[in-house]
C-alpha positions in Angstrom: 0.9 30.2 -58.4 -2.2 28.6 -59.8 -3.0 28.7 -63.5 -5.4 31.1 -65.0 -8.8 29.4 -65.6 -10.2 30.7 -68.8 -13.6 29.5 -69.9 -14.3 29.5 -73.7 -17.3 28.3 -75.6 -16.7 26.5 -78.9 -19.9 27.9 -80.4 -18.4 31.4 -80.1 -14.9 31.8 -78.6 -14.6 35.2 -77.0 -11.8 37.2 -78.7 -10.8 38.9 -75.5 -10.4 35.6 -73.7 -8.6 34.1 -76.7 -6.2 37.1 -76.4 -5.5 36.2 -72.8 -4.5 32.7 -73.8 -2.3 34.0 -76.6 -0.6 36.4 -74.2 0.3 33.5 -72.0 1.7 31.6 -75.0 3.8 34.6 -76.2 5.2 35.1 -72.8 6.5 31.5 -72.8 3.8 30.0 -70.7 2.2 26.5 -71.0 -1.5 25.9 -71.5 -3.9 23.1 -71.4 -6.6 23.5 -74.1 -9.3 21.5 -75.8 -9.1 19.9 -79.3 -11.6 17.9 -81.3 -10.3 14.8 -79.6 -8.6 15.0 -76.1 -7.4 17.9 -74.0 -3.8 18.8 -74.8 -0.7 20.5 -73.4 0.6 23.3 -75.6 3.0 26.2 -75.9 4.2 28.7 -78.5 6.1 26.6 -81.1 8.7 29.3 -81.6 9.5 29.9 -77.9 12.6 27.9 -77.0 12.2 28.1 -73.2 8.5 27.1 -73.5 9.4 24.1 -75.7 11.9 22.9 -73.1 9.3 23.3 -70.3 6.8 21.3 -72.3 9.3 18.5 -72.9 10.1 18.5 -69.2 6.4 18.2 -68.3 6.2 15.2 -70.5 9.3 13.7 -68.9 11.5 13.7 -72.0 14.4 15.8 -73.3 13.5 18.3 -76.0 15.6 16.4 -78.5 13.5 13.3 -78.0 10.1 15.0 -77.8 7.5 14.2 -80.4 5.2 17.1 -80.4 2.6 17.7 -83.0 2.0 21.2 -84.3 -1.6 22.4 -84.2 -2.4 24.8 -87.1 -5.4 27.2 -87.6 -6.0 26.0 -91.1 -4.5 24.2 -94.1 -2.6 27.4 -95.2 -0.5 27.1 -92.1 0.9 23.7 -93.0 3.6 25.3 -95.1 5.1 26.9 -91.9 6.7 23.6 -90.9 6.0 21.1 -93.7 7.6 20.9 -97.1 5.7 21.6 -100.2 3.2 18.8 -100.8 2.5 16.9 -103.9 -1.1 16.9 -105.3 -2.2 13.4 -104.0 -1.0 14.3 -100.5 -2.7 17.7 -100.5 -6.0 16.1 -101.7 -5.9 13.7 -98.7 -5.3 16.6 -96.3 -8.1 18.7 -97.9 -10.5 15.8 -97.5 -9.6 15.1 -93.9 -8.9 18.5 -92.4 -10.1 20.1 -90.2 -10.6 16.9 -88.3 -9.4 14.4 -85.7 -6.2 13.5 -87.5 -2.4 13.9 -87.0 -0.6 13.7 -90.3 3.1 12.9 -90.5 4.6 15.0 -93.3 8.0 15.7 -94.7 9.5 18.5 -92.5 10.6 21.9 -93.7 13.9 23.3 -92.6 12.0 26.1 -90.8 11.1 23.7 -87.9 12.0 25.3 -84.6 15.4 24.3 -83.1 16.2 21.7 -82.1 13.6 20.0 -84.3 15.0 21.4 -87.5 17.1 18.3 -88.3 14.0 16.1 -88.1 12.9 14.6 -91.5 9.2 14.5 -90.5 6.7 16.6 -88.6 3.3 15.8 -87.1 0.6 18.3 -88.1 -2.9 18.8 -86.8 -5.8 21.1 -87.9 -8.5 20.2 -85.4 -12.2 20.7 -86.0 -12.5 22.7 -82.8 -13.2 26.4 -82.9 -11.3 27.1 -79.6 -8.1 25.4 -80.7 -8.3 27.1 -84.2 -9.0 30.5 -82.7 -6.0 30.3 -80.4 -3.6 29.2 -83.2 -5.0 31.8 -85.5 -4.6 34.6 -83.0 -1.1 33.4 -82.1 -0.2 33.5 -85.8 1.8 30.3 -85.8 1.3 26.6 -84.8 0.9 25.5 -81.2 3.5 22.8 -80.1 1.2 20.2 -78.6 1.2 16.9 -76.6 -1.8 15.0 -75.5 -2.8 15.4 -71.9 -2.7 11.9 -70.3 -4.4 11.0 -67.1 -2.2 10.4 -64.1 -3.8 7.0 -63.5 -2.2 4.4 -65.8 -5.6 2.6 -66.1 -7.2 5.7 -67.7 -5.6 7.1 -70.9 -7.1 10.6 -70.9 -8.6 13.2 -68.6 -12.0 14.5 -69.7 -13.4 16.4 -66.8 -12.4 20.1 -66.7 -12.6 20.4 -62.9 -10.3 17.4 -62.5 -7.9 18.7 -65.0 -7.7 22.1 -63.3 -7.3 20.4 -59.9 -4.5 18.1 -61.1 -2.6 20.5 -63.3 -3.2 24.1 -62.1 0.2 24.3 -60.4 2.1 23.0 -63.4 0.8 25.1 -66.3 0.1 28.8 -66.7 -3.4 28.7 -68.1 -6.2 26.2 -68.4 -8.6 26.8 -71.3 -11.9 25.2 -70.1 -13.8 24.1 -73.2 -16.2 21.7 -71.4 -16.0 18.0 -71.3 -13.1 16.5 -73.3 -13.0 13.4 -75.4 -11.5 10.0 -74.6 -10.3 9.0 -78.1 -7.1 10.5 -79.5 -6.5 11.5 -83.1 -5.9 9.0 -85.9 -2.2 9.2 -86.9 -1.4 8.8 -90.6 2.1 8.9 -92.1 2.1 10.6 -95.5 5.9 11.1 -95.6 6.5 8.0 -97.7 5.2 6.8 -101.1 2.1 5.1 -99.6 0.0 6.3 -96.7 0.5 4.3 -93.5 -1.9 4.2 -90.5 0.3 4.6 -87.4 -2.6 4.8 -84.9 -6.4 4.3 -85.4 -8.1 6.9 -83.3 -11.2 9.0 -83.8 -10.7 9.8 -87.5 -11.9 7.5 -90.2 -9.0 5.8 -91.9 -11.1 5.8 -95.1 -9.8 9.3 -95.9 -6.7 7.7 -97.4 
């Protein structure tokens, strides 16, 4: 069965269509959706079966999966990250929402089987569609970047190609127009000093 094709516009995401996406997530479905960097695979972070399916789609066991968690805003960070000190919070406030993934000390409330992990990757993208979905869901979206099937090209940007390639493997495709080619900048804030793990779209000057 082909995925639902749901067109959303970043300038004004339609609440009814956002609700359709959230219904898919709450029912344990997988989605492809736009962020402020590249298109991503996502599922409800608190749905065990969906998490397993997302890991399977990425070709890894759930225990070895490294998902990031997309939050609607800074206030949602406390769902999966420990209480932050003032210097760390200032960096996050400066950078987010934006094209960053921050590695933070994990809270014990991480979904099983991640709740033994010491760190967690958190995103608050500057994309109204992603934020609207996470906000309506009421909790973070477990997320992995959508890589192109061709090893030469890192990411898929064209919505038509994405739907053609993935429509039988996910439950909904959220079409937000052309996607980006550059992933998020990954910064580890779990130690004493910030560490740049990957230079992506975000300016490393935020730290």
